[in-house]
C-alpha positions, -999 to +999 in steps of 0.1 A: +000+000+000+014+034-010+000+061+012+015+094+022-004+094+055-010+058+068+012+042+093+004+008+110+021+016+143-010+032+160-027-002+155+000-028+159+028-012+180+030-001+217+057+022+229+063+027+266+083+053+284+093+049+321+070+077+333+040+055+323+029+073+291+021+052+261+022+059+223+025+042+190+062+050+187+090+070+203+087+097+176+051+105+185+047+141+198+059+139+234+033+163+246+005+141+231+016+108+246-013+091+264-011+093+302-020+063+323-027+058+360-018+030+383-052+014+376-052+019+339-052-009+313-038-011+278-075-010+266-078+025+281-049+035+258-065+019+228-098+037+235-081+071+242-094+101+222-059+110+210-052+076+195-086+073+179-082+107+163-048+098+149-062+066+133-092+084+118-070+111+103-045+086+088-073+065+072-089+098+059-057+109+042-047+135+067-014+139+085-019+139+123+001+166+140+013+140+165+033+123+138+050+154+123+085+139+129+081+113+101+062+135+077+089+162+079+117+137+073+099+124+042+093+159+029+130+166+033+138+135+011+147+113+040+136+078+051+113+079+081+103+054+108+069+054+091+082+043+057+105+017+073+082+002+099+046+005+086+032-030+079+010-037+048-005-067+065-019-046+093-035-022+067-052-052+050-065-064+084-080-029+089-096-028+055-112-063+061-124-050+095-104-077+113-091-074+148-056-061+150-034-071+179-001-057+191+027-072+172+055-049+183+066-036+217+092-009+225+097-014+262+115+012+282+107+000+317+131+022+337+152+054+333+181+039+352+213+048+334+250+053+343+257+080+317+244+116+313+246+122+276+245+158+264+216+150+241+196+133+269+181+143+302+166+129+334+136+116+316+158+088+302+187+088+327+189+088+365+225+100+362+212+133+348+192+142+379+219+162+397+227+184+366+189+188+359+183+201+394+212+226+390+197+238+357+162+239+370+162+242+409+124+243+410+121+208+394+123+174+412+144+144+404+130+118+380+131+081+389+107+060+368+099+023+367+068+009+350+071-025+367+070-008+401+048+022+395+023+009+369+019-028+379-014-033+359+001-021+327+033-041+332+013-072+339-005-068+306+028-061+289+042-094+302+012-112+288+018-096+254+055-105+252+053-142+244+031-134+213+050-105+198+068-104+164+092-078+176+105-067+210+127-036+213+144-030+247+159+003+256+160+027+285+178+042+303+203+015+300+183-018+298+213-039+309+210-023+343+173-030+346+165-058+370+134-067+350+155-076+319+161-113+327+124-120+332+114-101+300+139-120+280+128-153+295+092-146+285+102-136+249+124-166+245+093-188+251+077-172+220+074-200+194+075-176+164+107-186+146+109-152+128+106-130+159+130-101+163+147-088+194+165-055+196+185-044+227+198-009+228+229-004+250+256+022+257+279-008+264+290+006+297+292-029+313+301-065+304+267-081+308+263-090+272+294-113+273+296-124+310+259-130+319+233-155+310+217-133+284+231-155+257+213-185+270+180-167+272+181-155+236+200-182+218+168-195+201+161-160+187+178-161+153+170-124+147+187-110+178+202-075+173+224-055+197+222-018+190+253+000+203+251+038+209+282+056+195+282+094+190+319+102+191+354+088+194+379+094+222+375+128+241+345+137+220+328+105+229+335+111+266+322+146+264+290+138+245+282+108+266+293+120+300+304+091+322+317+070+293+354+059+296+365+056+260+393+031+266+370+008+285+343+011+258+368+004+230+381-027+248+346-040+255+335-034+219+366-052+206+358-082+228+322-082+218+328-080+181+354-108+183+332-130+204+312-159+189+281-139+194+245-150+190+235-115+177+238-090+149+255-057+156+239-023+147+257+009+156+233+037+163+244+074+160+224+103+175+231+133+154+233+167+172+250+201+169+279+186+189+288+157+166+274+165+132+310+173+120+327+148+142+306+119+130+332+114+102+357+103+129+331+077+140+329+063+105+367+061+103+368+043+137+341+018+127+358+011+094+386-007+114+361-034+124+348-042+089+371-072+086+362-084+121+325-087+119+296-075+098+275-046+112+249-021+102+245+016+110+214+035+119+210+073+123+186+093+145+184+130+152+182+149+184+148+165+187+149+174+224+164+195+238+156+214+206+186+237+212+209+207+202+190+199+170+215+200+141+188+217+120+198+249+139+232+251+123+237+285+106+237+286+068+275+292+069+280+261+090+258+240+068+279+250+038+311+240+057+294+207+067+286+198+031+322+206+021+336+185+050+315+155+040+325+159+003+362+159+012+357+128+034+341+109+006+368+119-018+396+109+006+392+072+001+371+049-021+362+027+008+343+056+024+317+056-004+296+032+017+288+061+040+275+084+012+239+076+019+242+084+056+259+117+049+232+126+024+206+118+049+222+141+075+226+169+049+189+165+038+178+168+074+199+198+084+190+216+052+153+210+055+151+244+072+171+275+063+182+307+082+184+290+116+203+302+146+225+286+173+214+312+199+195+287+221+224+262+217+249+287+231+226+296+261+219+259+269+255+248+264+271+275+284+248+267+314+257+231+312+294+238+307+294+258+340+277+230+359+300+203+345+331+225+345+336+218+308+344+239+277+324+228+246+341+254+224+376+243+232+367+208+220+345+220+191+361+253+181+341+255+148+309+260+169+321+294+183 
């Protein structure tokens, strides 16, 4: 089915965030996510006015405002989660008026995390709370856990897990979440041979190699480990505060050379900080190509908006295009990254005449709190 508005995710996918709000996906407008209470059920989410409205608009050929992220990426010439994930089979079920069940779950049970990445916040990292309270003294610390705070919803989620086609685990840092083992045990009991598992990690610990995770997922032939990497060396430690680069590098080498049960996907979150430096990440990863096959996926910082790479000035966007062009010309082997660089350029150029004013204000405040100097590390951003 070719449609410029339809997406199957409002029907067949459930996305959870540790604060208890639900949505069809993580790109859904954060201000429109459906709130649940301790006594809520997933049925309450399905019957919510917001979700019903989104479905009606999509089927009517309209673009819901809640899904602007995908539509904007497509208008800029990029590939969106909608175009990648929308399921034709679900649409056919809807047309036939058949019951559609949840096939996919993105479970973020807790915001526990040991890093406080520049592009993140306390919403997804407990390590961020101290900086957050310094930035906004009137706020309170955020510690979320669906299993503990929304037991009804979590019980229903556990009942869904053995019947899913796709389970995506992230956080926070899911490898630090105590519910992980039980969730994986439930999913491994799923008899669907084509089921998919994705685990997103910052690789800050050795659990993937040294724990029993391998035993729990060894019958899942489509098991994918998504490793977050936004920089190399000092830049990596700066962007993902708390990361120790040498330890990460050693852990990654061990993981890639292990007789793993999983596929490797490197995920890169593009922001003002690393939109130039991402070339160094590609160079670093190139050294592993002969060790093990891997894929790359890009995402773009939307919040805090000040860090969105779309805010680069016109002058910086010209310099960025030139830097990417020089990189591609420097070696024939770098041609495999052309599509990713084009995707980034399409995204940052989707809006013109932007300003870094908010970026400077936000960054200088955080620099003071962390006793860091962004512009010494990234002088081109001055």
